C-alpha positions in Angstrom: 0.1 -0.3 0.0 1.1 3.7 -1.0 2.3 5.6 2.0 0.6 8.3 2.9 2.4 11.9 2.9 2.5 12.8 6.6 2.4 17.2 7.9 3.2 17.8 11.5 1.8 20.7 13.0 2.6 22.1 16.6 -1.4 21.5 18.0 -4.0 22.9 15.8 -4.9 26.7 15.7 -8.1 27.2 18.1 -8.6 30.1 16.0 -10.4 29.7 12.0 -11.1 32.1 11.0 -14.4 33.1 9.4 -13.5 33.9 5.6 -15.0 32.3 2.5 -12.3 30.4 1.0 -10.3 31.2 3.4 -12.0 29.0 7.2 -9.0 26.9 8.8 -9.7 24.5 11.2 -6.8 25.6 12.1 -2.8 25.2 12.7 -1.3 26.1 16.0 2.3 25.5 15.4 4.8 24.5 12.4 5.3 22.2 9.8 7.5 19.0 9.8 6.8 16.6 7.1 8.3 12.9 7.7 7.9 10.1 6.3 8.5 10.9 2.7 11.3 12.0 0.2 11.5 14.9 -1.9 10.0 13.6 -4.6 6.4 13.7 -3.1 6.5 16.9 -2.4 4.6 18.3 -5.4 1.3 17.4 -3.8 1.9 18.6 -0.7 0.6 22.0 1.1 3.3 24.1 2.3 6.2 22.1 1.9 10.0 22.8 -0.2 12.7 20.6 0.0 14.4 22.6 2.8 11.9 21.8 5.2 12.2 18.4 5.1 13.5 16.3 8.2 14.2 12.8 8.6 11.6 11.0 10.8 10.9 6.9 11.7 9.7 5.0 8.2 7.7 3.4 10.2 3.7 3.4 8.5 0.9 3.3 10.1 -0.4 -0.6 9.4 3.2 -1.3 11.1 2.5 0.3 13.9 -0.8 -1.2 14.5 0.2 -4.5 14.3 -2.7 -6.0 12.5 -2.8 -8.4 10.1 -5.2 -7.8 6.9 -7.4 -10.8 8.5 -7.9 -9.4 11.3 -8.8 -5.7 9.6 -11.1 -7.9 7.4 -12.5 -9.0 10.7 -12.9 -5.6 12.2 -14.4 -4.0 9.6 -16.9 -6.4 9.0 -19.7 -4.9 10.7 -18.9 -1.8 9.3 -19.0 -3.1 5.1 -22.3 -4.6 6.7 -24.0 -1.3 7.4 -22.4 0.2 4.4 -24.4 -2.0 2.4 -27.4 -1.9 4.0 -27.4 1.7 4.2 -26.8 1.7 0.4 -29.8 -1.3 -0.2 -32.0 0.3 2.6 -32.0 4.2 2.4 -35.5 6.2 1.4 -34.1 8.8 -0.5 -31.4 7.5 -3.7 -28.9 7.7 -5.1 -26.6 7.9 -2.1 -23.5 10.0 -2.9 -20.6 7.6 -2.0 -18.4 10.0 -1.4 -20.4 11.9 1.1 -20.8 8.7 2.8 -16.7 8.2 2.7 -16.0 11.7 4.1 -18.8 11.1 6.8 -16.9 7.9 7.8 -14.1 9.8 8.5 -14.9 12.2 10.1 -16.7 9.6 12.2 -13.9 8.2 12.9 -12.2 11.3 13.8 -14.7 12.3 16.4 -14.6 8.9 17.8 -11.2 9.6 19.5 -12.9 12.4 21.7 -10.4 14.9 20.6 -11.5 18.3 19.7 -7.9 19.0 17.9 -8.5 15.6 16.2 -9.9 16.0 12.8 -11.2 15.6 8.9 -10.2 18.4 6.5 -12.1 17.5 3.0 -10.5 18.9 0.0 -11.9 22.5 0.0 -11.4 22.9 3.6 -7.4 21.6 3.1 -7.2 24.3 0.8 -8.8 26.9 3.0 -6.4 26.2 5.6 -3.5 26.5 3.4 -4.5 29.7 1.7 -4.8 31.0 5.6 -1.2 31.2 6.8 -0.1 32.0 3.2 -1.3 35.9 3.4 -3.8 35.1 0.7 -6.7 37.0 0.2 -10.1 36.0 1.3 -13.9 36.8 1.6 -15.4 36.9 4.6 -16.1 38.7 8.2 -12.2 38.4 9.2 -12.3 37.3 12.8 -10.5 33.7 14.9 -12.9 31.8 16.2 -12.6 28.8 18.2 -15.5 26.3 17.2 -14.9 23.5 19.5 -17.2 25.3 22.2 -20.8 24.4 22.7 -21.3 27.8 20.3 -18.9 29.4 18.2 -16.8 31.5 20.3 -15.0 35.0 18.7 -11.1 34.4 19.5 -10.5 38.3 17.9 -11.4 40.1 15.3 -8.8 40.7 12.7 -7.3 44.7 12.7 -9.6 46.8 10.1 -12.2 43.8 9.4 -15.5 43.9 9.4 -15.4 42.0 12.6 -13.6 44.8 14.2 -15.6 47.0 12.7 -19.3 45.4 14.0 -17.6 45.7 17.2 -17.1 41.8 18.1 -14.7 41.3 20.6 -12.6 38.2 22.6 -15.1 36.3 24.1 -18.0 37.2 22.2 -20.3 33.7 21.9 -22.6 33.2 18.8 -25.7 31.7 19.9 -27.6 32.5 16.7 -27.2 33.5 12.9 -29.8 35.2 10.9 -32.3 34.1 13.2 -31.5 30.6 13.7 -31.1 29.6 17.0 -27.6 27.4 17.6 -28.2 25.9 20.8 -27.0 22.2 19.8 -25.4 22.6 16.9 -22.1 22.9 17.8 -19.3 25.6 16.5 -18.3 23.9 13.5 -22.0 24.6 12.3 -22.3 27.7 13.1 -19.0 28.8 10.9 -20.3 27.0 8.0 -23.5 29.5 8.5 -21.6 32.6 8.9 -19.1 32.2 5.6 -20.0 34.0 2.8 -19.7 36.5 -0.6 -17.9 39.8 0.3 -20.8 42.2 -0.5 -23.1 39.9 1.8 -24.2 40.8 4.8 -24.9 38.4 8.7 -26.7 39.0 11.0 -24.8 37.6 14.5 -26.8 37.2 17.4 -24.4 37.2 21.0 -24.0 36.6 24.5 -21.4 38.9 25.7 -19.8 38.1 29.2 -20.7 41.1 32.0 -24.1 42.0 29.5 -27.9 40.6 30.7 -29.2 40.3 27.3 -27.8 38.8 24.1 -28.0 41.7 21.3 -27.7 41.8 17.4 -24.7 42.8 15.5 -25.2 42.5 11.2 -21.9 42.1 9.7 -21.0 42.9 6.3 -18.8 40.3 4.3 -15.8 41.8 2.6 -12.5 40.7 0.9 -9.8 40.7 3.3 -5.9 40.0 3.5 -4.5 38.2 6.8 -2.2 40.0 8.4 1.0 38.8 9.7 3.1 41.3 11.3 3.3 45.1 12.4 5.6 47.2 13.7 5.8 50.6 14.9 8.5 53.2 17.3 6.2 54.4 20.0 7.0 57.7 21.7 8.0 56.3 24.5 11.5 55.3 22.1 10.0 51.8 22.8 9.9 49.4 19.6 6.9 47.3 19.3 6.4 44.2 16.8 2.1 42.7 17.0 2.2 39.3 15.3 -1.6 38.4 13.8 -0.5 34.7 13.2 2.5 32.3 12.7 2.4 31.3 9.1 4.1 31.2 5.7 6.0 34.6 5.5 6.4 35.8 9.6 9.8 34.6 10.2 10.3 37.0 7.0 8.3 39.9 7.9 9.2 39.8 11.5 13.2 39.9 10.9 12.5 43.1 8.7 10.8 44.4 11.0 13.2 44.0 14.0 15.9 45.5 11.6 13.7 48.7 10.9 12.8 49.2 14.6 16.4 48.3 16.2 18.5 51.0 13.5 16.5 53.4 15.9 18.2 52.3 19.2 15.4 51.9 21.4 14.9 51.3 25.2 13.1 48.1 24.9 10.8 45.5 22.5 6.6 45.2 23.1 5.6 41.6 21.5 2.3 41.8 21.1 0.8 38.6 21.1 -3.3 39.4 21.7 -5.4 37.4 19.6 -2.9 35.4 18.0 -4.3 32.0 17.7 -0.9 30.7 16.5 0.4 29.0 12.9 3.7 26.9 12.4 5.7 25.4 14.8 8.9 26.0 12.9 8.1 29.7 12.7 7.5 29.7 16.0 11.0 28.9 17.0 12.6 31.0 14.7 11.0 33.7 16.3 11.5 32.8 19.3 15.6 32.4 18.0 15.2 36.1 17.7 15.6 37.0 21.2 16.6 34.6 22.3 20.3 33.0 21.7 21.2 29.4 22.9 18.8 26.7 24.3 15.9 24.8 23.9 13.1 26.6 22.9 10.1 24.1 23.3 9.8 19.9 23.5 7.3 17.6 21.7 6.0 15.1 24.4 4.7 11.9 23.2 2.9 9.4 24.3 5.5 7.1 25.1 7.4 9.4 27.2 10.2 10.3 24.8 11.2 14.2 24.4 12.5 15.8 21.2 14.0 19.4 21.7 13.9 22.3 19.5 16.6 24.5 19.6 17.0 28.2 19.1 18.8 28.8 15.8 22.0 31.1 16.3 22.6 34.3 15.0 19.3 36.6 16.4 18.8 39.7 15.8 17.2 41.1 19.3 18.6 38.3 22.4 19.9 41.4 24.3 17.5 44.2 24.2 14.9 44.4 27.0 11.5 42.8 26.2 7.9 42.3 27.8 5.5 40.5 25.5 1.2 41.3 25.6 -1.1 38.1 25.8 -4.9 37.5 27.0 -7.2 34.5 26.5 -6.7 34.1 22.7 -3.1 34.0 22.3 -2.4 30.8 21.8 -0.2 27.4 20.3 2.9 28.7 18.5 2.0 32.5 20.6 2.2 30.3 24.0 5.7 28.9 22.8 7.2 32.1 21.9 6.1 33.7 25.3 6.3 30.5 27.1 10.4 30.1 26.2 10.7 34.1 26.8 9.3 33.3 30.1 11.5 30.7 30.8 14.8 32.4 30.4 13.7 35.3 32.0 14.4 37.5 28.5 11.0 39.1 29.1 7.8 39.6 31.3 4.5 38.6 30.3 1.9 40.8 30.5 -1.7 40.8 30.5 -4.5 37.8 31.1 -3.4 34.3 31.1 -3.3 32.7 27.8 -4.9 30.0 26.0 -3.4 26.8 27.1 -2.8 25.0 23.6 -0.1 22.5 24.3 -0.8 19.4 21.3 0.8 18.4 18.3 -1.3 17.2 15.7 0.1 15.8 12.3 -1.7 16.4 9.0 -1.8 13.5 6.9 -3.1 14.1 3.7 -5.4 11.5 1.9 -5.3 9.7 -1.7 -6.8 10.9 -4.6 -7.2 14.4 -3.1 -9.8 13.4 -0.5 -8.5 16.0 2.3 -6.5 15.2 5.1 -6.6 13.6 8.7 -5.5 15.9 11.4 -4.0 13.6 14.3 -3.1 14.6 17.5 0.5 13.2 18.0 2.0 15.0 21.0 1.8 17.4 23.6 4.4 19.8 23.5 6.2 21.4 26.8 7.7 24.9 27.5 11.7 24.9 28.2 11.3 24.5 31.8 9.5 21.3 31.0 5.8 23.2 31.9 2.9 21.4 30.8 0.4 24.2 29.5 -2.4 22.2 27.8 -5.2 23.7 28.7 -3.7 25.6 31.6 -1.7 28.7 29.8 0.5 30.6 30.9 0.5 32.9 33.6 1.3 36.7 33.2 4.3 38.4 35.4 2.2 40.8 35.7 -1.9 40.2 35.3 -3.5 43.5 33.6 -7.0 43.0 32.6 -8.6 45.3 30.0 -12.4 46.3 31.2 -15.1 47.6 29.3 -14.9 51.3 30.6 -11.1 50.9 29.0 -12.2 49.8 25.5 -15.1 52.2 25.2 -12.9 54.7 26.0 -9.7 53.9 23.7 -7.5 52.9 26.6 -5.1 49.8 26.7 -3.7 49.2 30.1 -2.0 46.2 29.0 0.2 48.3 26.3 0.9 51.2 29.4 2.0 48.5 31.7 4.3 46.9 29.0 5.7 50.4 28.7 6.0 51.0 32.1 8.0 47.8 33.1 10.3 48.4 30.2 10.7 52.1 31.0 11.0 52.0 34.8 12.7 48.3 34.8 10.4 46.7 37.0 10.2 43.6 38.1 7.2 40.9 39.2 6.5 39.7 42.5 7.7 36.2 42.3 5.4 33.6 40.9 5.9 29.8 41.4 6.7 27.7 37.9 7.1 24.1 37.5 10.5 22.7 38.5 12.6 21.9 35.5 13.5 18.4 35.0 16.6 17.5 34.2 16.2 16.5 29.8 14.2 20.4 30.0 16.6 22.4 32.0 16.8 25.9 29.6 20.6 26.9 29.1 22.0 30.4 29.1 
């Protein structure tokens, strides 16, 4: 049997972009292809030859220790059900491809892991496009579809979602008048998608408000942002990362060079509402601020740990740093923020991060039938901290209130500036004790 091509990503983006043509089920940190040679890359998204890494040659068939006879016996009830559905179902003919995809989807759901799933060909195409910074049509919001209700992670800057006033934590409880109770976030996401120029009415449940309210959002063409930067009045460099995509590392280097040429007293890295991206991009960017040592570990089910080391030649390894995080900072964002915190390269300001610490592997399926995304490991910070469903605690906890939002204030950014200008130090906070295998090396 021909070996499937494999694509490994660190955790999956909890953030799914509500974009027609770009609604990713998401990525969280990184792309590492395994088990293929350079001749296989033509049919795989995101891959270039320089990104190929060695891996085990063991296939899924070998690892299950199942014989062909075992499988035939195991799947006998499945094929029996398949045949009976095709023979007896009232509405004929039945789309066989739809049945096949539904079976794969059901298998992934049976794992009981919200980050393991099936992506049909269109979803896989959209996932690829999302992190390549292409233009999309939609409302421009990162969302979490794994909750009971579709939940806003954060609107994209300048997007229809931002202009409509959507905020992190907003729950979409109805769409165009249809109640979303019991229907799940993925179903809701599909309803929100649509072409530019059309409008969708979202009924929002917001924390702190007693009653839901309606918001009309006009869909538009949107380009996914990656990096912006500027100098603040206080001679502080400000670097904002919106995702960890295809071009984010190169854009970050370019922006850092521009900022560093102006001799800033320090740098603020804004990771708020950044739901993640490629693992390798997170390691590359962390290496701009950490000159040596392990940036993160992948920990597998058998207890093995694989370290990912800092790359030499970082541009800003000596500049004081503060990182802004919030409840929508996830995965690749947490890799970067966690490494900076563990090495004491800088402080974290804001509120506790999302806690997305698992690693997914994408396996592209034959005949262009999409891919399955399987959780294969969890990642740890350099000190061996497990952040999955826990998150990172900021050194300086700062909330943004409704009053701050209404007045256009950003107390988290103000605190970050104060930390750098006044050289503030936070009270000590307990962290996990490092294990011998994961002690950071300065």
